[in-house]
Biopython code that builds the backbone (N, CA, C, O; Angstrom):
import numpy as np
from Bio.PDB.StructureBuilder import StructureBuilder

atoms = [
    (1, "MET", "N", (54.875, 28.343, -8.293)),
    (1, "MET", "CA", (54.875, 29.788, -8.488)),
    (1, "MET", "C", (54.802, 30.070, -9.987)),
    (1, "MET", "O", (55.518, 29.452, -10.775)),
    (2, "ALA", "N", (53.956, 30.983, -10.368)),
    (2, "ALA", "CA", (53.779, 31.332, -11.774)),
    (2, "ALA", "C", (54.976, 32.120, -12.290)),
    (2, "ALA", "O", (55.678, 32.782, -11.525)),
    (3, "ALA", "N", (55.196, 32.039, -13.601)),
    (3, "ALA", "CA", (56.329, 32.726, -14.232)),
    (3, "ALA", "C", (56.332, 34.214, -13.909)),
    (3, "ALA", "O", (57.385, 34.777, -13.607)),
    (4, "LEU", "N", (55.176, 34.856, -13.969)),
    (4, "LEU", "CA", (55.108, 36.294, -13.673)),
    (4, "LEU", "C", (55.592, 36.582, -12.259)),
    (4, "LEU", "O", (56.300, 37.561, -12.024)),
    (5, "ASP", "N", (55.205, 35.719, -11.314)),
    (5, "ASP", "CA", (55.596, 35.907, -9.918)),
    (5, "ASP", "C", (57.097, 35.697, -9.722)),
    (5, "ASP", "O", (57.739, 36.433, -8.973)),
    (6, "VAL", "N", (57.652, 34.694, -10.396)),
    (6, "VAL", "CA", (59.098, 34.455, -10.301)),
    (6, "VAL", "C", (59.857, 35.671, -10.797)),
    (6, "VAL", "O", (60.799, 36.125, -10.147)),
    (7, "CYS", "N", (59.457, 36.200, -11.941)),
    (7, "CYS", "CA", (60.134, 37.384, -12.490)),
    (7, "CYS", "C", (60.008, 38.579, -11.550)),
    (7, "CYS", "O", (60.975, 39.310, -11.332)),
    (8, "ARG", "N", (58.823, 38.774, -11.000)),
    (8, "ARG", "CA", (58.631, 39.890, -10.058)),
    (8, "ARG", "C", (59.520, 39.733, -8.830)),
    (8, "ARG", "O", (60.019, 40.720, -8.290)),
    (9, "SER", "N", (59.719, 38.486, -8.389)),
    (9, "SER", "CA", (60.514, 38.243, -7.180)),
    (9, "SER", "C", (61.975, 38.647, -7.352)),
    (9, "SER", "O", (62.680, 38.849, -6.362)),
    (10, "ILE", "N", (62.439, 38.768, -8.598)),
    (10, "ILE", "CA", (63.813, 39.214, -8.843)),
    (10, "ILE", "C", (63.822, 40.627, -9.447)),
    (10, "ILE", "O", (64.783, 41.044, -10.094)),
    (11, "CYS", "N", (62.714, 41.345, -9.209)),
    (11, "CYS", "CA", (62.562, 42.727, -9.695)),
    (11, "CYS", "C", (62.635, 42.802, -11.220)),
    (11, "CYS", "O", (63.211, 43.734, -11.781)),
    (12, "GLY", "N", (62.049, 41.820, -11.869)),
    (12, "GLY", "CA", (62.004, 41.795, -13.323)),
    (12, "GLY", "C", (60.594, 41.554, -13.807)),
    (12, "GLY", "O", (59.627, 41.730, -13.065)),
    (13, "TYR", "N", (60.487, 41.152, -15.050)),
    (13, "TYR", "CA", (59.188, 40.873, -15.647)),
    (13, "TYR", "C", (59.388, 39.864, -16.769)),
    (13, "TYR", "O", (60.492, 39.711, -17.293)),
    (14, "LEU", "N", (58.320, 39.183, -17.126)),
    (14, "LEU", "CA", (58.361, 38.204, -18.199)),
    (14, "LEU", "C", (58.802, 38.889, -19.485)),
    (14, "LEU", "O", (58.378, 40.010, -19.768)),
    (15, "VAL", "N", (59.646, 38.226, -20.263)),
    (15, "VAL", "CA", (60.251, 38.842, -21.443)),
    (15, "VAL", "C", (59.181, 39.434, -22.369)),
    (15, "VAL", "O", (58.201, 38.783, -22.728)),
    (16, "GLU", "N", (59.415, 40.687, -22.733)),
    (16, "GLU", "CA", (58.553, 41.417, -23.661)),
    (16, "GLU", "C", (59.317, 41.550, -24.974)),
    (16, "GLU", "O", (60.288, 42.302, -25.055)),
    (17, "VAL", "N", (58.893, 40.840, -25.978)),
    (17, "VAL", "CA", (59.593, 40.849, -27.261)),
    (17, "VAL", "C", (59.194, 42.108, -28.024)),
    (17, "VAL", "O", (58.048, 42.260, -28.448)),
    (18, "ASP", "N", (60.168, 43.010, -28.189)),
    (18, "ASP", "CA", (59.913, 44.313, -28.804)),
    (18, "ASP", "C", (60.346, 44.399, -30.259)),
    (18, "ASP", "O", (59.913, 45.297, -30.980)),
    (19, "ASP", "N", (61.205, 43.467, -30.705)),
    (19, "ASP", "CA", (61.732, 43.564, -32.068)),
    (19, "ASP", "C", (62.360, 42.239, -32.499)),
    (19, "ASP", "O", (62.401, 41.275, -31.734)),
    (20, "ASN", "N", (62.842, 42.214, -33.728)),
    (20, "ASN", "CA", (63.467, 40.998, -34.264)),
    (20, "ASN", "C", (64.733, 40.608, -33.514)),
    (20, "ASN", "O", (65.072, 39.427, -33.449)),
    (21, "VAL", "N", (65.428, 41.572, -32.954)),
    (21, "VAL", "CA", (66.652, 41.273, -32.209)),
    (21, "VAL", "C", (66.320, 40.397, -31.002)),
    (21, "VAL", "O", (66.978, 39.383, -30.766)),
    (22, "GLU", "N", (65.303, 40.788, -30.242)),
    (22, "GLU", "CA", (64.897, 39.977, -29.087)),
    (22, "GLU", "C", (64.334, 38.628, -29.530)),
    (22, "GLU", "O", (64.586, 37.605, -28.894)),
    (23, "MET", "N", (63.581, 38.632, -30.608)),
    (23, "MET", "CA", (63.024, 37.376, -31.123)),
    (23, "MET", "C", (64.158, 36.424, -31.511)),
    (23, "MET", "O", (64.117, 35.237, -31.186)),
    (24, "ASP", "N", (65.162, 36.946, -32.201)),
    (24, "ASP", "CA", (66.310, 36.123, -32.596)),
    (24, "ASP", "C", (67.071, 35.613, -31.382)),
    (24, "ASP", "O", (67.547, 34.478, -31.383)),
    (25, "PHE", "N", (67.192, 36.444, -30.336)),
    (25, "PHE", "CA", (67.849, 36.011, -29.109)),
    (25, "PHE", "C", (67.125, 34.808, -28.516)),
    (25, "PHE", "O", (67.762, 33.828, -28.132)),
    (26, "LEU", "N", (65.796, 34.878, -28.438)),
    (26, "LEU", "CA", (65.022, 33.774, -27.876)),
    (26, "LEU", "C", (65.144, 32.509, -28.731)),
    (26, "LEU", "O", (65.250, 31.406, -28.194)),
    (27, "LYS", "N", (65.131, 32.663, -30.039)),
    (27, "LYS", "CA", (65.318, 31.515, -30.938)),
    (27, "LYS", "C", (66.666, 30.855, -30.673)),
    (27, "LYS", "O", (66.752, 29.634, -30.540)),
    (28, "THR", "N", (67.717, 31.671, -30.598)),
    (28, "THR", "CA", (69.055, 31.144, -30.350)),
    (28, "THR", "C", (69.120, 30.450, -28.997)),
    (28, "THR", "O", (69.699, 29.371, -28.877)),
    (29, "LEU", "N", (68.534, 31.059, -27.988)),
    (29, "LEU", "CA", (68.508, 30.478, -26.650)),
    (29, "LEU", "C", (67.815, 29.119, -26.655)),
    (29, "LEU", "O", (68.322, 28.163, -26.068)),
    (30, "MET", "N", (66.671, 29.028, -27.307)),
    (30, "MET", "CA", (65.935, 27.759, -27.361)),
    (30, "MET", "C", (66.771, 26.654, -27.996)),
    (30, "MET", "O", (66.807, 25.527, -27.504)),
    (31, "HIS", "N", (67.438, 26.989, -29.088)),
    (31, "HIS", "CA", (68.215, 25.971, -29.797)),
    (31, "HIS", "C", (69.503, 25.625, -29.049)),
    (31, "HIS", "O", (69.886, 24.457, -28.980)),
    (32, "LYS", "N", (70.164, 26.625, -28.496)),
    (32, "LYS", "CA", (71.423, 26.407, -27.780)),
    (32, "LYS", "C", (71.205, 25.591, -26.505)),
    (32, "LYS", "O", (71.988, 24.693, -26.198)),
    (33, "GLU", "N", (70.154, 25.902, -25.775)),
    (33, "GLU", "CA", (69.883, 25.256, -24.495)),
    (33, "GLU", "C", (68.925, 24.071, -24.615)),
    (33, "GLU", "O", (68.548, 23.470, -23.609)),
    (34, "ASP", "N", (68.536, 23.740, -25.832)),
    (34, "ASP", "CA", (67.594, 22.643, -26.081)),
    (34, "ASP", "C", (66.295, 22.819, -25.281)),
    (34, "ASP", "O", (65.834, 21.909, -24.592)),
    (35, "ILE", "N", (65.735, 24.008, -25.399)),
    (35, "ILE", "CA", (64.476, 24.350, -24.739)),
    (35, "ILE", "C", (63.351, 24.161, -25.751)),
    (35, "ILE", "O", (63.453, 24.622, -26.889)),
    (36, "SER", "N", (62.290, 23.490, -25.344)),
    (36, "SER", "CA", (61.203, 23.194, -26.285)),
    (36, "SER", "C", (60.263, 24.366, -26.508)),
    (36, "SER", "O", (59.648, 24.471, -27.569)),
    (37, "GLY", "N", (60.142, 25.255, -25.516)),
    (37, "GLY", "CA", (59.242, 26.392, -25.661)),
    (37, "GLY", "C", (59.493, 27.452, -24.622)),
    (37, "GLY", "O", (60.024, 27.178, -23.545)),
    (38, "ILE", "N", (59.107, 28.664, -24.954)),
    (38, "ILE", "CA", (59.287, 29.805, -24.048)),
    (38, "ILE", "C", (57.976, 30.577, -23.959)),
    (38, "ILE", "O", (57.319, 30.846, -24.964)),
    (39, "LEU", "N", (57.618, 30.921, -22.735)),
    (39, "LEU", "CA", (56.465, 31.775, -22.483)),
    (39, "LEU", "C", (56.886, 33.223, -22.710)),
    (39, "LEU", "O", (57.944, 33.646, -22.243)),
    (40, "ILE", "N", (56.068, 33.974, -23.417)),
    (40, "ILE", "CA", (56.372, 35.371, -23.741)),
    (40, "ILE", "C", (55.270, 36.256, -23.152)),
    (40, "ILE", "O", (54.094, 35.893, -23.168)),
    (41, "ALA", "N", (55.664, 37.416, -22.635)),
    (41, "ALA", "CA", (54.684, 38.355, -22.072)),
    (41, "ALA", "C", (53.722, 38.806, -23.155)),
    (41, "ALA", "O", (54.132, 39.115, -24.274)),
    (42, "GLY", "N", (52.470, 38.842, -22.825)),
    (42, "GLY", "CA", (51.435, 39.311, -23.739)),
    (42, "GLY", "C", (50.138, 38.590, -23.462)),
    (42, "GLY", "O", (50.128, 37.391, -23.186)),
    (43, "THR", "N", (49.050, 39.320, -23.536)),
    (43, "THR", "CA", (47.734, 38.724, -23.313)),
    (43, "THR", "C", (46.667, 39.517, -24.069)),
    (43, "THR", "O", (46.797, 40.721, -24.291)),
    (44, "ASP", "N", (45.624, 38.813, -24.449)),
    (44, "ASP", "CA", (44.448, 39.484, -25.013)),
    (44, "ASP", "C", (43.218, 39.111, -24.194)),
    (44, "ASP", "O", (42.093, 39.114, -24.695)),
    (45, "LYS", "N", (43.459, 38.787, -22.913)),
    (45, "LYS", "CA", (42.376, 38.339, -22.033)),
    (45, "LYS", "C", (41.306, 39.416, -21.830)),
    (45, "LYS", "O", (40.120, 39.096, -21.750)),
    (46, "ALA", "N", (41.708, 40.674, -21.747)),
    (46, "ALA", "CA", (40.731, 41.750, -21.520)),
    (46, "ALA", "C", (39.860, 41.990, -22.749)),
    (46, "ALA", "O", (38.663, 42.248, -22.622)),
    (47, "LYS", "N", (40.459, 41.904, -23.942)),
    (47, "LYS", "CA", (39.712, 42.124, -25.186)),
    (47, "LYS", "C", (40.310, 41.246, -26.272)),
    (47, "LYS", "O", (41.454, 41.448, -26.682)),
    (48, "GLU", "N", (39.555, 40.294, -26.728)),
    (48, "GLU", "CA", (40.015, 39.337, -27.738)),
    (48, "GLU", "C", (40.587, 40.062, -28.954)),
    (48, "GLU", "O", (39.943, 40.923, -29.552)),
    (49, "GLY", "N", (41.827, 39.682, -29.300)),
    (49, "GLY", "CA", (42.475, 40.247, -30.470)),
    (49, "GLY", "C", (43.289, 41.504, -30.198)),
    (49, "GLY", "O", (44.027, 41.966, -31.068)),
    (50, "THR", "N", (43.162, 42.058, -29.001)),
    (50, "THR", "CA", (43.952, 43.225, -28.616)),
    (50, "THR", "C", (45.034, 42.755, -27.664)),
    (50, "THR", "O", (44.782, 42.539, -26.478)),
    (51, "TRP", "N", (46.241, 42.598, -28.190)),
    (51, "TRP", "CA", (47.354, 42.042, -27.421)),
    (51, "TRP", "C", (48.102, 43.148, -26.696)),
    (51, "TRP", "O", (48.542, 44.123, -27.306)),
    (52, "VAL", "N", (48.240, 42.981, -25.377)),
    (52, "VAL", "CA", (48.937, 43.949, -24.535)),
    (52, "VAL", "C", (49.972, 43.218, -23.682)),
    (52, "VAL", "O", (49.869, 42.012, -23.460)),
    (53, "TYR", "N", (50.976, 43.969, -23.205)),
    (53, "TYR", "CA", (51.946, 43.415, -22.261)),
    (53, "TYR", "C", (51.284, 43.298, -20.897)),
    (53, "TYR", "O", (50.598, 44.223, -20.462)),
    (54, "GLN", "N", (51.482, 42.165, -20.212)),
    (54, "GLN", "CA", (50.869, 41.973, -18.900)),
    (54, "GLN", "C", (51.334, 42.996, -17.873)),
    (54, "GLN", "O", (50.554, 43.423, -17.021)),
    (55, "ARG", "N", (52.584, 43.385, -17.950)),
    (55, "ARG", "CA", (53.175, 44.274, -16.942)),
    (55, "ARG", "C", (52.582, 45.676, -17.002)),
    (55, "ARG", "O", (52.314, 46.277, -15.961)),
    (56, "THR", "N", (52.376, 46.202, -18.198)),
    (56, "THR", "CA", (51.987, 47.606, -18.350)),
    (56, "THR", "C", (50.600, 47.817, -18.949)),
    (56, "THR", "O", (50.056, 48.919, -18.885)),
    (57, "SER", "N", (50.030, 46.773, -19.528)),
    (57, "SER", "CA", (48.753, 46.851, -20.259)),
    (57, "SER", "C", (48.856, 47.717, -21.511)),
    (57, "SER", "O", (47.838, 48.100, -22.088)),
    (58, "LYS", "N", (50.086, 48.028, -21.934)),
    (58, "LYS", "CA", (50.276, 48.783, -23.176)),
    (58, "LYS", "C", (50.204, 47.826, -24.359)),
    (58, "LYS", "O", (50.600, 46.666, -24.254)),
    (59, "THR", "N", (49.695, 48.321, -25.485)),
    (59, "THR", "CA", (49.573, 47.518, -26.691)),
    (59, "THR", "C", (50.940, 46.997, -27.117)),
    (59, "THR", "O", (51.921, 47.741, -27.135)),
    (60, "MET", "N", (50.994, 45.723, -27.458)),
    (60, "MET", "CA", (52.246, 45.134, -27.919)),
    (60, "MET", "C", (52.660, 45.809, -29.221)),
    (60, "MET", "O", (51.832, 46.052, -30.099)),
    (61, "THR", "N", (53.932, 46.103, -29.332)),
    (61, "THR", "CA", (54.439, 46.817, -30.497)),
    (61, "THR", "C", (55.062, 45.892, -31.535)),
    (61, "THR", "O", (55.311, 46.314, -32.664)),
    (62, "PHE", "N", (55.318, 44.642, -31.170)),
    (62, "PHE", "CA", (55.941, 43.688, -32.085)),
    (62, "PHE", "C", (55.272, 42.340, -31.922)),
    (62, "PHE", "O", (55.109, 41.849, -30.805)),
    (63, "MET", "N", (54.886, 41.746, -33.033)),
    (63, "MET", "CA", (54.316, 40.398, -33.015)),
    (63, "MET", "C", (54.819, 39.648, -34.238)),
    (63, "MET", "O", (54.855, 40.198, -35.339)),
    (64, "ALA", "N", (55.201, 38.415, -34.048)),
    (64, "ALA", "CA", (55.672, 37.555, -35.144)),
    (64, "ALA", "C", (54.934, 36.233, -35.039)),
    (64, "ALA", "O", (55.490, 35.223, -34.607)),
    (65, "TRP", "N", (53.677, 36.259, -35.439)),
    (65, "TRP", "CA", (52.800, 35.101, -35.285)),
    (65, "TRP", "C", (53.145, 33.992, -36.282)),
    (65, "TRP", "O", (53.529, 34.249, -37.422)),
    (66, "ASP", "N", (52.998, 32.785, -35.822)),
    (66, "ASP", "CA", (53.097, 31.613, -36.682)),
    (66, "ASP", "C", (51.886, 31.601, -37.605)),
    (66, "ASP", "O", (50.874, 32.239, -37.313)),
    (67, "SER", "N", (51.983, 30.893, -38.698)),
    (67, "SER", "CA", (50.882, 30.790, -39.654)),
    (67, "SER", "C", (49.619, 30.282, -38.958)),
    (67, "SER", "O", (49.660, 29.274, -38.253)),
    (68, "GLY", "N", (48.507, 30.972, -39.155)),
    (68, "GLY", "CA", (47.235, 30.573, -38.551)),
    (68, "GLY", "C", (47.060, 31.025, -37.110)),
    (68, "GLY", "O", (46.057, 30.703, -36.472)),
    (69, "GLU", "N", (48.010, 31.753, -36.610)),
    (69, "GLU", "CA", (47.968, 32.233, -35.221)),
    (69, "GLU", "C", (47.783, 33.749, -35.201)),
    (69, "GLU", "O", (48.140, 34.417, -36.172)),
    (70, "PRO", "N", (47.251, 34.290, -34.156)),
    (70, "PRO", "CA", (46.613, 33.608, -33.040)),
    (70, "PRO", "C", (45.244, 33.059, -33.453)),
    (70, "PRO", "O", (44.527, 33.665, -34.249)),
    (71, "ASN", "N", (44.908, 31.909, -32.897)),
    (71, "ASN", "CA", (43.642, 31.294, -33.293)),
    (71, "ASN", "C", (42.635, 31.161, -32.151)),
    (71, "ASN", "O", (41.494, 30.759, -32.378)),
    (72, "ASN", "N", (43.047, 31.496, -30.926)),
    (72, "ASN", "CA", (42.156, 31.423, -29.769)),
    (72, "ASN", "C", (41.378, 30.105, -29.740)),
    (72, "ASN", "O", (40.154, 30.102, -29.608)),
    (73, "PHE", "N", (42.089, 29.003, -29.863)),
    (73, "PHE", "CA", (41.482, 27.671, -29.897)),
    (73, "PHE", "C", (40.522, 27.482, -28.732)),
    (73, "PHE", "O", (40.875, 27.693, -27.572)),
    (74, "ARG", "N", (39.311, 27.084, -29.065)),
    (74, "ARG", "CA", (38.234, 26.852, -28.091)),
    (74, "ARG", "C", (37.932, 28.078, -27.231)),
    (74, "ARG", "O", (37.345, 27.960, -26.156)),
    (75, "GLY", "N", (38.340, 29.260, -27.715)),
    (75, "GLY", "CA", (38.057, 30.493, -26.987)),
    (75, "GLY", "C", (38.820, 30.627, -25.688)),
    (75, "GLY", "O", (38.415, 31.385, -24.806)),
    (76, "GLN", "N", (39.944, 29.886, -25.553)),
    (76, "GLN", "CA", (40.657, 29.854, -24.278)),
    (76, "GLN", "C", (42.111, 30.302, -24.336)),
    (76, "GLN", "O", (42.786, 30.285, -23.307)),
    (77, "GLU", "N", (42.618, 30.699, -25.490)),
    (77, "GLU", "CA", (44.034, 31.024, -25.600)),
    (77, "GLU", "C", (44.261, 32.537, -25.548)),
    (77, "GLU", "O", (43.943, 33.263, -26.490)),
    (78, "HIS", "N", (44.814, 32.988, -24.430)),
    (78, "HIS", "CA", (44.982, 34.426, -24.209)),
    (78, "HIS", "C", (46.394, 34.812, -23.776)),
    (78, "HIS", "O", (46.617, 35.932, -23.314)),
    (79, "CYS", "N", (47.346, 33.895, -23.922)),
    (79, "CYS", "CA", (48.748, 34.178, -23.616)),
    (79, "CYS", "C", (49.588, 33.762, -24.819)),
    (79, "CYS", "O", (49.053, 33.247, -25.800)),
    (80, "ILE", "N", (50.920, 33.986, -24.747)),
    (80, "ILE", "CA", (51.784, 33.754, -25.910)),
    (80, "ILE", "C", (52.937, 32.820, -25.561)),
    (80, "ILE", "O", (53.551, 32.927, -24.499)),
    (81, "LYS", "N", (53.210, 31.908, -26.478)),
    (81, "LYS", "CA", (54.357, 31.014, -26.358)),
    (81, "LYS", "C", (55.123, 31.054, -27.677)),
    (81, "LYS", "O", (54.628, 31.533, -28.698)),
    (82, "MET", "N", (56.339, 30.539, -27.618)),
    (82, "MET", "CA", (57.130, 30.327, -28.820)),
    (82, "MET", "C", (57.710, 28.926, -28.690)),
    (82, "MET", "O", (58.362, 28.619, -27.692)),
    (83, "LEU", "N", (57.484, 28.076, -29.680)),
    (83, "LEU", "CA", (57.975, 26.708, -29.641)),
    (83, "LEU", "C", (59.131, 26.525, -30.597)),
    (83, "LEU", "O", (59.158, 27.097, -31.686)),
    (84, "LYS", "N", (60.098, 25.709, -30.166)),
    (84, "LYS", "CA", (61.221, 25.398, -31.040)),
    (84, "LYS", "C", (60.677, 24.655, -32.250)),
    (84, "LYS", "O", (59.825, 23.776, -32.117)),
    (85, "GLY", "N", (61.155, 24.997, -33.388)),
    (85, "GLY", "CA", (60.675, 24.393, -34.631)),
    (85, "GLY", "C", (59.944, 25.418, -35.465)),
    (85, "GLY", "O", (60.265, 25.627, -36.635)),
    (86, "SER", "N", (58.951, 26.061, -34.853)),
    (86, "SER", "CA", (58.251, 27.109, -35.597)),
    (86, "SER", "C", (58.974, 28.439, -35.417)),
    (86, "SER", "O", (59.018, 29.258, -36.336)),
    (87, "ASP", "N", (59.541, 28.651, -34.232)),
    (87, "ASP", "CA", (60.255, 29.885, -33.913)),
    (87, "ASP", "C", (59.411, 31.130, -34.130)),
    (87, "ASP", "O", (59.934, 32.205, -34.422)),
    (88, "LYS", "N", (58.117, 30.977, -33.987)),
    (88, "LYS", "CA", (57.181, 32.094, -34.120)),
    (88, "LYS", "C", (56.249, 32.085, -32.918)),
    (88, "LYS", "O", (56.216, 31.114, -32.162)),
    (89, "MET", "N", (55.495, 33.160, -32.739)),
    (89, "MET", "CA", (54.554, 33.272, -31.632)),
    (89, "MET", "C", (53.269, 32.503, -31.914)),
    (89, "MET", "O", (52.774, 32.463, -33.041)),
    (90, "GLN", "N", (52.749, 31.895, -30.857)),
    (90, "GLN", "CA", (51.466, 31.198, -30.918)),
    (90, "GLN", "C", (50.697, 31.541, -29.651)),
    (90, "GLN", "O", (51.289, 31.703, -28.585)),
    (91, "ASP", "N", (49.375, 31.653, -29.768)),
    (91, "ASP", "CA", (48.613, 31.875, -28.550)),
    (91, "ASP", "C", (48.432, 30.537, -27.833)),
    (91, "ASP", "O", (48.467, 29.473, -28.450)),
    (92, "VAL", "N", (48.240, 30.617, -26.532)),
    (92, "VAL", "CA", (48.186, 29.424, -25.686)),
    (92, "VAL", "C", (47.298, 29.719, -24.482)),
    (92, "VAL", "O", (47.118, 30.876, -24.104)),
    (93, "VAL", "N", (46.746, 28.671, -23.883)),
    (93, "VAL", "CA", (45.964, 28.811, -22.660)),
    (93, "VAL", "C", (46.884, 29.354, -21.566)),
    (93, "VAL", "O", (48.024, 28.907, -21.439)),
    (94, "CYS", "N", (46.405, 30.297, -20.790)),
    (94, "CYS", "CA", (47.253, 30.932, -19.780)),
    (94, "CYS", "C", (47.572, 30.034, -18.585)),
    (94, "CYS", "O", (48.565, 30.280, -17.900)),
    (95, "ARG", "N", (46.790, 29.028, -18.315)),
    (95, "ARG", "CA", (47.149, 28.074, -17.260)),
    (95, "ARG", "C", (48.159, 27.119, -17.861)),
    (95, "ARG", "O", (47.850, 26.423, -18.828)),
    (96, "PHE", "N", (49.302, 27.077, -17.333)),
    (96, "PHE", "CA", (50.370, 26.295, -17.945)),
    (96, "PHE", "C", (50.612, 24.965, -17.250)),
    (96, "PHE", "O", (51.695, 24.393, -17.379)),
    (97, "ALA", "N", (49.618, 24.457, -16.510)),
    (97, "ALA", "CA", (49.795, 23.173, -15.830)),
    (97, "ALA", "C", (50.076, 22.058, -16.833)),
    (97, "ALA", "O", (50.775, 21.098, -16.509)),
    (98, "TYR", "N", (49.547, 22.173, -18.029)),
    (98, "TYR", "CA", (49.704, 21.116, -19.028)),
    (98, "TYR", "C", (50.861, 21.384, -19.979)),
    (98, "TYR", "O", (51.151, 20.556, -20.843)),
    (99, "TRP", "N", (51.522, 22.518, -19.837)),
    (99, "TRP", "CA", (52.613, 22.886, -20.744)),
    (99, "TRP", "C", (53.925, 22.881, -20.002)),
    (99, "TRP", "O", (53.995, 23.312, -18.851)),
    (100, "LYS", "N", (54.936, 22.411, -20.631)),
    (100, "LYS", "CA", (56.276, 22.459, -20.055)),
    (100, "LYS", "C", (57.041, 23.553, -20.769)),
    (100, "LYS", "O", (57.894, 23.296, -21.620)),
    (101, "LEU", "N", (56.711, 24.788, -20.398)),
    (101, "LEU", "CA", (57.339, 25.935, -21.035)),
    (101, "LEU", "C", (58.345, 26.581, -20.092)),
    (101, "LEU", "O", (58.091, 26.725, -18.896)),
    (102, "ASN", "N", (59.458, 26.955, -20.633)),
    (102, "ASN", "CA", (60.424, 27.742, -19.896)),
    (102, "ASN", "C", (60.028, 29.203, -20.038)),
    (102, "ASN", "O", (59.141, 29.537, -20.824)),
    (103, "PHE", "N", (60.674, 30.056, -19.292)),
    (103, "PHE", "CA", (60.406, 31.483, -19.425)),
    (103, "PHE", "C", (61.691, 32.242, -19.171)),
    (103, "PHE", "O", (62.630, 31.729, -18.562)),
    (104, "VAL", "N", (61.715, 33.467, -19.648)),
    (104, "VAL", "CA", (62.872, 34.339, -19.507)),
    (104, "VAL", "C", (62.380, 35.602, -18.808)),
    (104, "VAL", "O", (61.362, 36.181, -19.188)),
    (105, "CYS", "N", (63.111, 36.014, -17.791)),
    (105, "CYS", "CA", (62.778, 37.270, -17.107)),
    (105, "CYS", "C", (63.659, 38.365, -17.681)),
    (105, "CYS", "O", (64.844, 38.162, -17.948)),
    (106, "GLU", "N", (63.066, 39.505, -17.861)),
    (106, "GLU", "CA", (63.775, 40.677, -18.376)),
    (106, "GLU", "C", (63.928, 41.672, -17.227)),
    (106, "GLU", "O", (62.989, 41.900, -16.465)),
    (107, "VAL", "N", (65.088, 42.245, -17.114)),
    (107, "VAL", "CA", (65.355, 43.226, -16.069)),
    (107, "VAL", "C", (65.971, 44.449, -16.734)),
    (107, "VAL", "O", (66.898, 44.321, -17.534)),
    (108, "LYS", "N", (65.470, 45.616, -16.412)),
    (108, "LYS", "CA", (66.033, 46.844, -16.992)),
    (108, "LYS", "C", (66.546, 47.739, -15.889)),
    (108, "LYS", "O", (67.059, 48.824, -16.163)),
]
sb = StructureBuilder()
sb.init_structure("model")
sb.init_model(0)
sb.init_chain("A")
sb.init_seg("    ")
for serial, (resi, resn, name, xyz) in enumerate(atoms, 1):
    if name == "N":
        sb.init_residue(resn, " ", resi, " ")
    sb.init_atom(name, np.array(xyz, "f"), 0.0, 1.0, " ", f" {name:<3s}", serial, name[0])
structure = sb.get_structure()
């Protein structure tokens, strides 16, 4: 089951990072729980370079990209991850079969 589907099943959605407070929370969580990476809501699949939240299709209001990111490597990276070590956002291929990423569901 995909991360988006898991979050929907509990009446939530994939974490939408809106500010530094949420970004810092995810950084702390990764280090405290020894998590190597976290999938973050956001995609530019509809229009390259225009990042929107998957849930609402509204333009993302906060981005903290790692140096050189987003780079759309091989024209295939349209989702967002955060890896421990860089603690910044990076674009990633949306099929996560090759990635061992954790995810956080947000519920309001």
